[in-house]
BALOBA-1460 file (C-alpha; in Angstrom, 3 decimals):
// residues 126
<rec num="1" residu="m" x="174.836" y="-3.823" z="-97.448"/>
<rec num="2" residu="s" x="177.490" y="-5.426" z="-95.784"/>
<rec num="3" residu="d" x="177.678" y="-7.510" z="-92.997"/>
<rec num="4" residu="e" x="181.296" y="-7.233" z="-92.359"/>
<rec num="5" residu="t" x="182.619" y="-5.418" z="-88.997"/>
<rec num="6" residu="p" x="184.864" y="-1.958" z="-89.553"/>
<rec num="7" residu="e" x="188.185" y="-2.987" z="-88.814"/>
<rec num="8" residu="a" x="187.998" y="-0.279" z="-85.587"/>
<rec num="9" residu="d" x="184.992" y="-2.200" z="-84.096"/>
<rec num="10" residu="k" x="187.028" y="-5.513" z="-84.123"/>
<rec num="11" residu="p" x="188.546" y="-6.527" z="-80.501"/>
<rec num="12" residu="a" x="192.148" y="-6.557" z="-80.660"/>
<rec num="13" residu="e" x="193.527" y="-10.107" z="-80.364"/>
<rec num="14" residu="s" x="196.065" y="-10.492" z="-77.486"/>
<rec num="15" residu="p" x="199.374" y="-12.197" z="-78.317"/>
<rec num="16" residu="e" x="200.003" y="-13.192" z="-75.058"/>
<rec num="17" residu="q" x="196.616" y="-15.170" z="-74.263"/>
<rec num="18" residu="p" x="195.683" y="-17.475" z="-77.507"/>
<rec num="19" residu="f" x="192.694" y="-18.654" z="-78.252"/>
<rec num="20" residu="r" x="191.634" y="-21.596" z="-75.626"/>
<rec num="21" residu="p" x="188.042" y="-22.964" z="-75.290"/>
<rec num="22" residu="e" x="186.615" y="-23.272" z="-71.860"/>
<rec num="23" residu="g" x="187.800" y="-26.919" z="-70.357"/>
<rec num="24" residu="s" x="190.803" y="-27.376" z="-72.282"/>
<rec num="25" residu="g" x="193.588" y="-25.353" z="-70.197"/>
<rec num="26" residu="p" x="194.937" y="-25.815" z="-66.902"/>
<rec num="27" residu="e" x="193.444" y="-22.255" z="-65.842"/>
<rec num="28" residu="a" x="189.671" y="-23.364" z="-67.153"/>
<rec num="29" residu="p" x="187.165" y="-22.999" z="-64.406"/>
<rec num="30" residu="a" x="185.437" y="-26.152" z="-63.453"/>
<rec num="31" residu="g" x="181.929" y="-27.124" z="-64.529"/>
<rec num="32" residu="n" x="181.941" y="-25.337" z="-67.883"/>
<rec num="33" residu="s" x="181.138" y="-26.592" z="-71.282"/>
<rec num="34" residu="p" x="184.390" y="-27.570" z="-73.021"/>
<rec num="35" residu="n" x="182.608" y="-25.940" z="-76.282"/>
<rec num="36" residu="r" x="182.086" y="-22.343" z="-74.614"/>
<rec num="37" residu="y" x="184.796" y="-19.487" z="-75.684"/>
<rec num="38" residu="t" x="186.386" y="-17.730" z="-72.825"/>
<rec num="39" residu="p" x="187.752" y="-14.027" z="-73.717"/>
<rec num="40" residu="p" x="191.028" y="-13.555" z="-72.646"/>
<rec num="41" residu="q" x="191.351" y="-11.629" z="-68.965"/>
<rec num="42" residu="g" x="191.037" y="-8.122" z="-69.422"/>
<rec num="43" residu="a" x="188.751" y="-8.419" z="-72.918"/>
<rec num="44" residu="p" x="185.282" y="-6.976" z="-72.832"/>
<rec num="45" residu="a" x="182.619" y="-9.634" z="-72.472"/>
<rec num="46" residu="p" x="180.780" y="-10.502" z="-75.299"/>
<rec num="47" residu="s" x="178.153" y="-7.547" z="-76.086"/>
<rec num="48" residu="s" x="175.078" y="-9.885" z="-76.725"/>
<rec num="49" residu="g" x="173.520" y="-11.703" z="-73.832"/>
<rec num="50" residu="s" x="172.300" y="-14.510" z="-75.775"/>
<rec num="51" residu="p" x="174.039" y="-17.828" z="-75.369"/>
<rec num="52" residu="g" x="176.037" y="-19.406" z="-77.827"/>
<rec num="53" residu="t" x="176.758" y="-16.073" z="-79.314"/>
<rec num="54" residu="p" x="180.275" y="-16.049" z="-80.643"/>
<rec num="55" residu="y" x="182.909" y="-13.662" z="-78.973"/>
<rec num="56" residu="g" x="183.349" y="-10.088" z="-80.520"/>
<rec num="57" residu="s" x="179.894" y="-10.474" z="-82.465"/>
<rec num="58" residu="p" x="178.458" y="-6.772" z="-82.369"/>
<rec num="59" residu="p" x="175.132" y="-6.210" z="-80.580"/>
<rec num="60" residu="p" x="171.911" y="-5.769" z="-82.818"/>
<rec num="61" residu="k" x="171.498" y="-2.514" z="-83.652"/>
<rec num="62" residu="r" x="168.297" y="-2.811" z="-85.560"/>
<rec num="63" residu="n" x="165.088" y="-3.774" z="-84.766"/>
<rec num="64" residu="s" x="162.916" y="-6.027" z="-86.235"/>
<rec num="65" residu="a" x="160.684" y="-3.408" z="-88.317"/>
<rec num="66" residu="q" x="164.043" y="-1.861" z="-89.443"/>
<rec num="67" residu="i" x="165.154" y="-5.119" z="-90.791"/>
<rec num="68" residu="r" x="161.981" y="-6.183" z="-92.405"/>
<rec num="69" residu="a" x="162.076" y="-2.633" z="-94.280"/>
<rec num="70" residu="d" x="165.434" y="-3.613" z="-95.277"/>
<rec num="71" residu="i" x="164.713" y="-6.776" z="-96.652"/>
<rec num="72" residu="d" x="161.247" y="-5.261" z="-98.597"/>
<rec num="73" residu="a" x="163.726" y="-2.458" z="-100.195"/>
<rec num="74" residu="q" x="165.914" y="-5.109" z="-101.368"/>
<rec num="75" residu="r" x="163.324" y="-7.252" z="-102.493"/>
<rec num="76" residu="a" x="162.066" y="-4.639" z="-104.637"/>
<rec num="77" residu="e" x="165.095" y="-3.461" z="-106.103"/>
<rec num="78" residu="l" x="166.192" y="-7.022" z="-106.750"/>
<rec num="79" residu="g" x="162.505" y="-7.281" z="-108.588"/>
<rec num="80" residu="k" x="163.805" y="-3.952" z="-110.529"/>
<rec num="81" residu="s" x="167.091" y="-5.881" z="-111.614"/>
<rec num="82" residu="v" x="165.493" y="-8.664" z="-112.971"/>
<rec num="83" residu="d" x="163.165" y="-6.914" z="-114.856"/>
<rec num="84" residu="q" x="166.216" y="-4.785" z="-116.436"/>
<rec num="85" residu="l" x="168.046" y="-8.130" z="-116.999"/>
<rec num="86" residu="r" x="165.230" y="-9.683" z="-118.538"/>
<rec num="87" residu="d" x="164.605" y="-6.370" z="-121.115"/>
<rec num="88" residu="r" x="168.203" y="-6.411" z="-121.845"/>
<rec num="89" residu="v" x="168.414" y="-10.184" z="-122.713"/>
<rec num="90" residu="t" x="165.232" y="-9.430" z="-124.869"/>
<rec num="91" residu="e" x="166.755" y="-6.667" z="-126.601"/>
<rec num="92" residu="l" x="170.124" y="-8.347" z="-127.368"/>
<rec num="93" residu="t" x="168.245" y="-11.869" z="-128.499"/>
<rec num="94" residu="d" x="165.793" y="-9.908" z="-130.942"/>
<rec num="95" residu="w" x="167.608" y="-10.578" z="-134.536"/>
<rec num="96" residu="k" x="165.300" y="-8.621" z="-136.346"/>
<rec num="97" residu="g" x="165.644" y="-5.494" z="-134.282"/>
<rec num="98" residu="q" x="169.623" y="-5.872" z="-134.274"/>
<rec num="99" residu="l" x="169.163" y="-6.183" z="-138.118"/>
<rec num="100" residu="r" x="167.570" y="-2.782" z="-137.884"/>
<rec num="101" residu="k" x="169.550" y="-1.258" z="-135.648"/>
<rec num="102" residu="h" x="172.801" y="-2.090" z="-137.613"/>
<rec num="103" residu="r" x="171.571" y="-2.194" z="-140.841"/>
<rec num="104" residu="k" x="174.529" y="0.091" z="-142.411"/>
<rec num="105" residu="q" x="177.311" y="-2.044" z="-140.518"/>
<rec num="106" residu="i" x="175.415" y="-5.409" z="-142.253"/>
<rec num="107" residu="i" x="175.287" y="-3.897" z="-145.596"/>
<rec num="108" residu="i" x="178.888" y="-2.866" z="-145.757"/>
<rec num="109" residu="g" x="179.957" y="-6.133" z="-144.412"/>
<rec num="110" residu="a" x="177.923" y="-7.960" z="-146.977"/>
<rec num="111" residu="v" x="179.401" y="-5.783" z="-150.020"/>
<rec num="112" residu="a" x="182.889" y="-6.540" z="-148.209"/>
<rec num="113" residu="t" x="182.227" y="-10.272" z="-148.335"/>
<rec num="114" residu="g" x="180.976" y="-10.211" z="-151.672"/>
<rec num="115" residu="f" x="184.068" y="-8.734" z="-153.125"/>
<rec num="116" residu="i" x="186.300" y="-11.272" z="-150.984"/>
<rec num="117" residu="v" x="184.245" y="-13.977" z="-152.242"/>
<rec num="118" residu="g" x="184.152" y="-12.598" z="-155.926"/>
<rec num="119" residu="g" x="187.941" y="-12.189" z="-155.947"/>
<rec num="120" residu="l" x="188.694" y="-15.720" z="-154.585"/>
<rec num="121" residu="a" x="186.533" y="-17.205" z="-157.229"/>
<rec num="122" residu="a" x="188.077" y="-15.275" z="-159.955"/>
<rec num="123" residu="l" x="191.583" y="-16.122" z="-158.837"/>
<rec num="124" residu="r" x="190.560" y="-19.948" z="-159.048"/>
<rec num="125" residu="k" x="189.730" y="-19.602" z="-162.456"/>
<rec num="126" residu="r" x="193.121" y="-18.618" z="-163.573"/>
């Protein structure tokens, strides 16, 4: 799940009227907080009614029961992922199991190493 807003849902920024906090310009109305954002003229008002909500944030589309259900589903998925990861780590760090699983390759490697070491020892004696 992503909290990003699709490009089509984002408000268009007007190049003629740059961002300017309330109370910072000559056209700012008197009596408003200097830390609040005023949307440019003609722009839609913020959709959320809660104070301090940034301009352009989408309205809540889910109720608390839906959010709780999503959290529970993600928690269950995370638990499964952790269990799978734990099983994989256990499998990869089980050296006896790795020996059983790759017995043929280990024997071939040991024989090749023996020939190389024996050949180098024979060359040194000359």
